[in-house]
C-alpha positions in Angstrom: 84.1 -10.5 54.9 84.4 -14.0 56.5 82.6 -12.6 59.5 79.6 -11.6 57.5 79.3 -15.0 55.7 79.3 -16.8 59.1 76.7 -14.4 60.4 74.4 -15.0 57.4 74.7 -18.8 57.7 73.8 -18.6 61.4 70.7 -16.5 60.6 69.5 -19.1 58.0 70.0 -22.0 60.4 68.2 -20.1 63.1 65.2 -19.4 60.7 65.0 -23.1 59.7 65.0 -24.2 63.3 62.4 -21.7 64.2 60.2 -22.8 61.3 60.4 -26.5 62.3 59.6 -25.6 65.8 56.4 -23.9 64.9 55.1 -26.5 62.3 51.8 -28.2 63.2 52.0 -31.9 64.2 51.1 -34.5 61.5 49.0 -37.8 61.9 50.6 -40.5 59.8 48.0 -43.3 60.1 45.0 -44.6 62.1 43.9 -48.2 62.2 40.9 -50.0 63.8 40.8 -53.7 64.5 38.2 -54.9 63.8 36.5 -52.2 61.7 33.2 -54.0 61.5 31.3 -55.0 64.7 27.9 -55.7 66.1 26.9 -53.7 69.1 24.8 -56.6 70.4 27.9 -58.8 70.6 30.6 -57.4 73.0 33.9 -57.2 71.3 37.1 -55.1 71.9 38.0 -52.6 69.2 41.6 -51.5 69.1 42.2 -47.8 68.1 45.9 -47.5 67.0 47.6 -44.4 65.5 51.0 -42.9 64.7 51.9 -39.2 64.5 54.9 -36.9 64.4 54.7 -36.3 68.2 53.3 -39.6 69.4 56.6 -41.1 70.4 58.3 -38.1 71.9 57.6 -35.4 74.5 55.9 -33.0 72.1 52.4 -34.5 72.6 50.3 -32.5 75.0 46.8 -33.7 74.1 44.9 -36.1 71.8 41.3 -37.2 71.1 39.4 -39.9 69.1 36.2 -38.6 67.6 33.2 -40.4 66.0 31.0 -38.7 63.5 28.0 -40.4 65.2 28.8 -40.8 68.9 31.2 -37.8 69.3 34.4 -37.9 71.3 35.3 -41.4 72.2 38.6 -40.9 74.2 41.0 -38.1 75.0 44.0 -37.2 77.2 47.7 -36.5 77.2 49.0 -40.0 77.5 48.1 -43.5 76.1 46.8 -42.3 72.7 46.2 -45.9 71.6 43.0 -47.1 73.2 40.7 -50.1 73.4 36.9 -49.6 73.4 33.9 -52.0 73.6 31.6 -52.6 70.6 28.5 -52.3 72.8 29.3 -48.6 73.4 28.7 -47.6 69.8 25.5 -46.6 67.9 24.6 -48.5 64.8 25.8 -47.0 61.5 28.9 -46.1 59.6 31.2 -44.0 61.8 33.9 -41.7 60.5 36.6 -42.1 63.2 39.1 -39.1 63.4 42.4 -38.9 65.5 43.8 -35.4 66.4 46.8 -34.4 68.4 48.2 -31.1 69.9 51.9 -30.4 70.4 53.7 -28.3 73.1 53.4 -25.2 70.8 49.6 -25.5 71.0 49.4 -26.5 67.3 46.8 -29.0 66.3 47.2 -31.6 63.6 45.3 -31.1 60.3 42.5 -33.5 59.4 43.4 -35.6 56.4 42.8 -39.0 54.8 45.6 -40.4 57.0 44.0 -39.2 60.2 40.5 -40.8 59.7 39.0 -44.2 58.9 35.6 -46.0 58.9 34.0 -48.1 61.6 30.8 -50.0 60.6 28.5 -50.9 63.5 25.5 -53.2 63.2 23.0 -54.4 65.8 20.4 -52.3 67.6 20.5 -48.8 68.9 19.4 -47.9 72.4 15.6 -47.8 72.7 15.0 -50.0 69.7 14.7 -53.1 71.8 11.6 -51.8 73.5 9.6 -51.7 70.2 11.4 -53.9 67.6 12.7 -57.4 67.9 14.7 -58.4 64.9 13.6 -62.0 64.2 14.9 -63.6 61.0 16.3 -66.8 59.6 18.3 -68.1 56.6 17.2 -71.4 55.0 19.5 -73.3 54.9 22.2 -71.5 56.8 24.8 -73.6 55.0 24.3 -74.2 51.3 26.2 -74.6 48.0 26.7 -72.3 45.1 23.9 -73.1 42.6 21.3 -73.6 45.4 18.7 -71.0 46.6 18.7 -69.3 49.9 15.4 -68.3 51.5 15.4 -65.3 53.8 12.4 -65.0 56.3 11.6 -62.5 59.0 8.9 -61.8 61.6 5.5 -63.2 60.5 7.1 -65.1 57.6 9.3 -67.2 59.9 9.1 -70.9 59.5 7.7 -73.2 61.0 6.1 -70.6 63.4 5.7 -66.8 62.8 7.8 -64.7 65.2 6.4 -61.1 65.1 9.0 -58.4 65.4 6.6 -55.8 66.9 3.5 -56.0 69.1 1.1 -54.5 66.6 -0.1 -57.2 64.2 -1.1 -54.6 61.6 2.2 -52.8 61.7 3.8 -51.8 58.4 7.6 -52.5 58.6 10.4 -51.5 56.3 13.0 -54.2 55.7 16.5 -53.8 54.5 18.7 -56.9 54.0 22.4 -56.6 53.4 25.3 -59.0 53.2 29.0 -58.6 54.0 30.6 -61.0 51.6 33.4 -62.9 53.3 33.1 -60.3 56.1 35.2 -57.9 54.0 34.6 -54.6 52.2 31.2 -52.9 52.3 27.7 -54.1 52.8 25.8 -55.2 49.6 22.0 -54.8 49.4 20.1 -58.1 48.6 16.4 -57.4 49.4 13.7 -55.4 51.0 10.9 -57.9 51.6 9.8 -59.8 54.7 10.5 -63.0 52.8 12.4 -63.6 49.5 14.8 -66.0 47.8 18.3 -65.3 46.5 20.5 -67.3 44.2 23.4 -65.0 43.2 25.6 -66.3 46.0 29.4 -66.2 46.5 31.5 -68.9 48.0 32.7 -68.2 51.6 31.5 -67.3 55.1 29.3 -64.2 55.1 27.4 -61.9 57.5 23.8 -61.2 56.8 22.3 -58.1 58.4 18.6 -57.3 58.6 17.5 -53.7 59.5 13.9 -53.1 60.4 12.4 -49.6 60.6 9.1 -49.0 62.4 7.6 -45.6 63.2 11.0 -43.9 62.9 12.7 -46.5 65.1 15.4 -48.8 63.6 16.8 -52.0 64.9 19.1 -54.6 63.2 20.7 -57.9 63.8 23.1 -60.2 62.0 23.6 -63.9 61.3 26.3 -65.9 59.6 25.7 -67.7 56.3 28.1 -70.3 54.8 28.2 -70.9 51.1 30.2 -73.9 50.0 31.5 -74.8 46.5 28.9 -76.1 44.0 27.7 -79.7 44.3 28.9 -81.5 41.1 26.2 -82.8 38.8 26.4 -85.9 36.5 25.1 -86.6 33.1 25.3 -90.0 31.3 24.5 -91.3 27.8 22.2 -94.0 29.0 18.4 -93.7 29.6 16.9 -95.1 32.7 14.9 -98.3 31.9 16.7 -99.0 28.6 17.4 -102.5 27.5 20.3 -104.4 26.1 20.4 -108.0 24.7 22.1 -110.9 26.4 25.7 -111.2 25.3 26.1 -107.6 24.4 28.6 -105.2 26.1 27.1 -102.4 28.2 28.9 -99.1 27.9 28.0 -96.0 29.9 29.9 -92.7 29.6 29.5 -90.0 32.3 30.3 -86.3 32.6 30.8 -84.2 35.7 29.4 -80.7 35.6 29.3 -77.6 37.8 26.3 -75.5 38.5 26.8 -73.7 35.1 26.8 -77.0 33.2 30.5 -76.7 32.5 32.5 -79.9 32.6 34.9 -80.2 35.6 37.5 -82.7 36.7 36.0 -85.4 39.0 36.4 -88.9 40.2 33.6 -91.4 39.4 32.2 -94.2 41.5 29.8 -96.9 40.3 27.9 -99.7 42.1 26.1 -102.5 40.2 23.3 -104.2 42.1 20.8 -106.9 41.0 17.3 -105.6 40.9 15.4 -108.7 41.8 13.6 -107.4 45.0 16.4 -108.6 47.2 19.3 -106.5 45.9 22.9 -107.6 46.3 26.0 -105.6 45.4 27.6 -107.4 42.4 30.7 -105.2 41.9 32.0 -101.6 41.9 33.7 -99.6 39.2 35.5 -96.3 38.8 36.2 -94.0 35.9 34.0 -91.8 33.6 33.5 -94.6 31.1 32.5 -98.1 32.2 32.3 -101.1 29.9 30.5 -104.1 31.3 30.4 -107.5 29.6 29.8 -110.0 32.5 26.6 -108.2 33.4 24.8 -109.4 30.3 25.6 -113.1 30.5 22.1 -113.8 31.8 18.7 -112.1 31.5 17.5 -109.9 34.3 17.2 -106.4 35.7 20.1 -104.5 37.3 20.4 -101.3 39.2 23.4 -99.0 38.7 24.2 -96.4 41.4 26.8 -93.8 40.7 28.1 -90.5 41.9 31.2 -88.2 41.4 33.6 -86.2 43.6 35.1 -83.0 42.2 38.9 -82.9 42.3 39.2 -79.3 43.4 37.0 -79.2 46.6 36.4 -82.9 47.3 32.6 -82.4 47.2 30.5 -85.4 46.3 27.5 -85.3 44.0 24.2 -86.8 44.8 23.6 -90.5 44.0 22.2 -91.2 40.5 20.4 -94.4 39.5 19.5 -96.2 36.3 17.8 -99.5 35.7 19.3 -101.7 33.0 17.1 -104.6 31.6 18.9 -107.5 29.9 16.7 -109.1 27.4 17.0 -112.4 25.5 19.7 -112.6 22.7 19.1 -110.5 19.6 17.0 -112.0 16.8 18.3 -111.5 13.3 16.0 -109.2 11.2 14.1 -110.6 8.1 14.5 -108.7 4.8 11.5 -108.4 2.4 10.8 -106.5 -0.8 7.7 -105.1 -2.4 7.3 -103.4 -5.8 4.8 -100.9 -7.0 2.8 -100.4 -9.1 1.1 -103.8 -9.3 2.6 -106.1 -11.9 0.8 -106.8 -15.2 0.7 -110.5 -14.3 2.8 -113.6 -15.1 4.6 -116.1 -12.9 7.4 -113.6 -12.8 5.9 -110.2 -12.2 5.9 -108.2 -15.4 6.3 -104.5 -15.8 6.4 -102.2 -18.9 9.6 -101.0 -20.4 10.4 -97.4 -19.4 7.9 -97.4 -16.5 9.0 -96.1 -13.1 9.2 -98.9 -10.5 9.4 -98.2 -6.7 11.1 -100.8 -4.5 10.1 -100.6 -0.8 11.5 -102.5 2.2 8.8 -104.4 4.0 11.4 -106.0 6.4 10.7 -106.8 10.0 12.7 -107.2 13.2 10.9 -109.2 15.9 12.8 -107.7 18.8 13.8 -104.2 17.6 13.9 -101.8 14.7 15.4 -101.8 11.2 17.9 -99.0 11.0 19.9 -99.6 7.8 19.2 -100.8 4.2 21.3 -102.0 1.3 19.9 -102.6 -2.2 21.9 -104.5 -4.8 21.3 -105.5 -8.4 22.0 -109.0 -9.8 25.7 -108.2 -10.0 25.8 -107.2 -6.3 26.3 -103.5 -7.2 25.1 -101.3 -4.4 22.1 -99.2 -5.7 20.7 -97.5 -2.6 20.8 -97.3 1.2 17.3 -95.9 1.7 14.2 -97.7 2.8 12.7 -97.0 -0.6 14.0 -96.0 -4.0 12.7 -95.8 -7.6 14.2 -96.7 -11.0 13.2 -97.2 -14.7 14.3 -100.0 -16.9 14.8 -99.3 -20.6 15.8 -102.8 -21.8 13.4 -105.8 -21.8 14.4 -108.9 -19.9 14.4 -110.5 -16.4 16.0 -108.5 -13.6 16.8 -109.3 -10.0 16.7 -107.0 -6.9 18.4 -107.9 -3.6 18.0 -106.4 -0.1 19.7 -106.8 3.2 18.8 -104.9 6.4 20.4 -104.1 9.8 18.6 -103.9 13.1 19.2 -101.6 16.1 21.6 -104.1 17.6 23.9 -104.1 14.6 22.8 -107.5 13.2 22.4 -107.8 9.4 19.9 -110.0 7.8 20.8 -112.4 5.0 20.2 -111.0 1.5 16.7 -111.6 0.1 16.0 -111.3 -3.7 13.1 -110.9 -6.0 12.9 -111.3 -9.8 10.8 -109.3 -12.2 10.4 -109.1 -16.0 10.4 -106.0 -18.2 8.3 -106.3 -21.3 8.0 -104.2 -24.4 5.6 -101.2 -24.3 4.5 -99.2 -27.3 3.1 -95.7 -27.3 -0.7 -95.4 -27.3 -2.5 -94.1 -30.4 -4.4 -90.8 -29.9 -6.9 -88.8 -31.9 -10.0 -86.7 -31.2 -13.0 -85.2 -33.0 -15.1 -82.2 -32.2 -18.5 -80.7 -32.9 -19.9 -77.2 -32.2 -23.4 -76.1 -31.1 -23.7 -72.4 -31.0 -20.6 -71.3 -29.2 -20.0 -74.6 -27.3 -17.5 -77.1 -28.6 -17.5 -80.8 -27.7 -14.2 -82.8 -27.9 -14.3 -86.6 -27.9 -11.1 -88.6 -27.6 -10.4 -91.8 -29.4 -7.2 -93.1 -27.8 -6.2 -96.8 -27.4 -3.1 -98.8 -26.2 -2.1 -102.1 -27.8 -0.6 -103.8 -24.7 -2.7 -102.2 -21.9 -4.9 -99.2 -21.3 -5.0 -95.4 -21.2 -4.3 -94.3 -17.7 -4.6 -90.5 -18.0 -5.8 -87.8 -20.4 -4.6 -84.2 -20.5 -6.3 -81.5 -22.6 -4.7 -78.1 -23.2 -6.0 -75.1 -25.1 -3.3 -72.7 -26.5 -0.7 -74.4 -24.2 -2.8 -74.0 -21.0 -3.9 -77.1 -19.2 -7.7 -77.3 -19.3 -9.0 -80.7 -18.2 -8.0 -84.3 -17.5 -11.3 -85.8 -18.5 -11.6 -88.3 -21.4 -14.1 -86.1 -23.2 -14.6 -82.4 -22.6 -16.7 -79.3 -23.6 -15.5 -75.8 -24.1 -17.0 -72.4 -24.9 -15.0 -69.8 -26.8 -15.4 -66.2 -25.7 -13.9 -64.4 -28.7 -13.1 -64.9 -32.3 -9.7 -66.4 -33.2 -7.7 -69.5 -34.0 -7.2 -71.9 -31.0 -4.8 -74.9 -30.7 -6.4 -77.9 -29.0 -4.0 -80.5 -27.7 -4.7 -83.9 -26.2 -1.9 -86.0 -24.5 -2.6 -89.5 -23.3 -0.5 -91.8 -21.1 -0.7 -95.6 -21.0 -0.4 -97.9 -18.0 3.3 -98.3 -18.8 4.0 -94.6 -18.6 4.4 -94.0 -22.4 2.8 -90.9 -23.8 1.3 -89.8 -27.2 0.1 -86.3 -28.2 -2.0 -84.7 -30.9 -2.9 -81.1 -31.6 -5.5 -79.5 -33.9 -6.2 -75.8 -34.8 -9.8 -74.6 -34.9 -11.1 -71.3 -36.2 -13.7 -69.7 -33.9 -15.9 -66.8 -35.1 -18.0 -65.0 -32.6 -20.9 -63.2 -34.3 -21.6 -60.0 -32.4 -25.0 -58.2 -32.6 -24.8 -55.0 -34.6 -25.2 -51.8 -32.6 -24.1 -48.4 -33.8 -23.2 -46.1 -30.9 -21.6 -42.7 -31.3 -21.0 -40.5 -28.2 -20.4 -36.8 -28.7 -18.5 -34.1 -26.7 -20.3 -30.8 -26.1 -22.0 -29.5 -29.2 -21.6 -25.9 -28.0 -18.0 -24.9 -28.3 -15.8 -21.8 -28.7 -14.1 -20.7 -31.8 -10.9 -22.8 -32.2 -12.4 -25.6 -30.0 -12.5 -29.3 -30.7 -15.5 -31.5 -31.2 -15.0 -35.3 -30.6 -16.9 -38.4 -31.5 -16.4 -41.7 -29.6 -17.2 -44.9 -31.5 -15.8 -47.4 -28.9 -19.2 -48.7 -27.9 -20.1 -49.8 -31.4 -20.4 -53.7 -31.7 -20.5 -55.9 -34.7 -18.3 -56.2 -37.8 -18.0 -52.7 -39.3 -16.0 -51.6 -42.3 -15.6 -47.9 -41.4 -17.4 -44.8 -40.1 -18.2 -41.9 -42.3 -18.4 -38.3 -41.0 -19.7 -35.5 -43.2 -19.4 -31.9 -42.0 -21.7 -29.2 -43.6 -20.1 -25.7 -43.4 -22.2 -22.5 -43.2 -20.9 -21.4 -46.7 -22.6 -24.4 -48.3 -19.4 -26.6 -48.6 -18.9 -30.0 -47.0 -16.0 -32.3 -45.9 -16.1 -36.1 -45.5 -13.9 -38.1 -43.1 -13.4 -41.9 -42.8 -12.6 -43.7 -39.6 -11.4 -47.3 -39.6 -10.5 -47.8 -35.9 -13.0 -47.3 -33.1 -10.4 -47.5 -30.3 -9.5 -43.8 -30.6 -11.9 -40.7 -30.7 -12.4 -38.8 -33.9 -11.6 -35.0 -33.4 -12.2 -31.9 -35.5 -11.4 -28.2 -34.9 -13.7 -25.3 -35.9 -12.0 -22.0 -36.5 -15.1 -19.9 -37.4 -18.4 -19.2 -35.6 -21.5 -20.8 -36.9 -23.7 -23.8 -37.0 -22.3 -27.0 -38.4 -24.6 -29.9 -39.2 -22.8 -33.2 -39.1 -23.9 -36.5 -40.7 -22.4 -39.6 -39.0 -23.0 -43.2 -40.2 -21.5 -46.6 -40.1 -20.8 -48.9 -43.1 -21.0 -52.6 -42.1 -18.9 -55.3 -43.7 -21.9 -57.2 -44.9 -23.1 -54.1 -46.8 -26.5 -54.1 -45.1 -27.9 -50.5 -44.6 -30.3 -50.3 -41.6 -31.4 -46.8 -42.3 -31.8 -44.5 -39.3 -30.3 -47.2 -37.0 -27.0 -46.5 -38.6 -27.2 -42.7 -38.6 -26.6 -39.7 -36.3 -27.0 -36.0 -37.2 -25.7 -33.7 -34.5 -25.3 -29.9 -35.0 -22.3 -28.2 -33.5 -22.7 -24.5 -32.5 -19.4 -22.6 -32.6 -19.1 -19.3 -30.9 -22.9 -18.9 -30.3 -24.8 -18.4 -27.1 -28.2 -19.5 -28.3 -31.2 -17.7 -30.0 -31.4 -13.9 -30.1 -34.3 -11.4 -30.4 -32.3 -9.4 -32.9 -31.9 -10.1 -36.6 -28.6 -10.6 -38.4 -28.2 -6.9 -39.0 -29.0 -6.1 -35.4 -32.4 -4.5 -36.1 -35.1 -5.3 -33.7 -37.6 -7.8 -35.0 -41.3 -6.8 -34.9 -44.3 -9.0 -35.2 -47.7 -8.3 -36.6 -50.9 -9.8 -35.4 -53.3 -11.4 -37.8 -56.9 -10.4 -37.6 -58.1 -13.9 -36.7 -55.2 -14.9 -34.3 -54.5 -18.1 -36.4 -51.0 -19.0 -37.8 -50.5 -18.5 -41.5 -50.4 -21.5 -43.8 -46.7 -20.9 -44.6 -45.8 -21.0 -40.9 -47.5 -24.3 -40.5 -45.6 -25.8 -43.4 -42.3 -24.6 -42.1 -42.9 -26.1 -38.7 -43.8 -29.4 -40.2 -40.6 -29.6 -42.4 -38.4 -28.6 -39.4 -39.9 -31.4 -37.3 -39.3 -34.0 -40.1 -35.7 -32.9 -40.5 -35.1 -33.0 -36.7 -36.4 -36.5 -36.4 -34.4 -37.7 -39.4 -31.2 -36.3 -38.0 -31.4 -38.1 -34.6 -30.1 -35.3 -32.5 -28.1 -36.8 -29.6 
């Protein structure tokens, strides 16, 4: 039994050894140094690798392969090789390393057996047709500045054509390798363009030009430095201060995004008299200068900053400061409106609205603040103007002090004024009428002064502000006429009167009818809405075919009168109006329509359906009875005013 176990174990070990011996070799890694080159600049490229048979005796063959240029190197020894950059075509090469062991097994291609080599420059043959001429302006710049890229005929100061044909159409492709790492980034496709989205560092710019299927490229270096700091101050160039004042200027240091950054600040103060001398220097973001303003004159301040992170200086900035003579104290002055009523002490009516206005002046600046006080020095307002009323009679005092733009306050100035009694004005009006036009005449007066305004209203609606007015009523009714007057002291009085207006309308009886030919069960309507004048009522009398009649009375002409006929036949209707004044105008107040119910018009048959026959007279003249009948029918028709 032990013999069989030993034999089985030996067979397993033999199988494992046999399996390892026949496994294909494995490439662990490949590495290129550098992995980005220019074939116009000779440079060694190291091709390094490691594999399962690279350090023993199992390696029988290897090769390095390019996806663009094919096999680069091969052999059985020295699998790590060095090649020159000028031997490669431009483009992105996939470099693959493969090995074969002594069992004739090849390694499998995988991510660990390949890498990328990027080659710029110019391919063979391109130099005969395309010369890649380009420039970067400036080649060294700061973040926040603009780079200008020019090629061929756009080169500055002289054009440098890239092909011999002056009319050639070229395709441009600009790329940048930021910090010479990673992959190329597209930045433009024009012969000349500007670019601002820069990154800090040293970068490689590549221009590829395509012409008639031929492509050439070249590279240049571009250096982008940190942003130049900018400065902002709270002082405007050319501003002035007064002799003896303290000059304070506060500065900020900003980056290209206008964000504040940490900086050192350097200030130089020069006289600005045509022969400038440096007076003194200062540091810090806030400077406070007192000795500069001891005498009048003009001074130049130069300043710049240096950022703490990169040590880059800003540009120099300059402001001119003018030192003027010492500040003059402002002079306060008061004016009152409206004009006074007179008197040595200006007089104003009780309850009137007075407006106090500052008429102050500052000979060398501007007034910026105001303080108004009463006689007890109680602060009333801080505005340039304010208004108030005074209910009690007597003498009042108003005081004012003002501040100029240099912080100097004037002395208080005061003015006295007198409030006198004011009584309400008396008001009345009379009116007359001519036809429909009313004339209203005011009779208002004021004991102390005069009437300053009139306001007429009719039924609460403002109508006019004239002293006397005319008005025409357009309908009958009672109207409230109101007159309000105001005196020169602002007191008001009001009076209202009611007037009765009667508009006499011309009498006109109008009755409009619906169709007079209706079906059985249909309605016949009469519209009285167009009747004008003062009516009492309308009377409608319906004559039925059986000889009976029915009367109806209508008081309101805003709705139609309607009647239903349930039987066929002809129904004469008498319609008339009764006026309030009782006057009867005869046929002008009468209508006489006939309503035909269920009839289609005249027929050749009699009532019993028998055919009517006519006989001819011997002399072809109508009989006397026929003439009388026709005459009567005509009179009746006229009298009924068929409409």
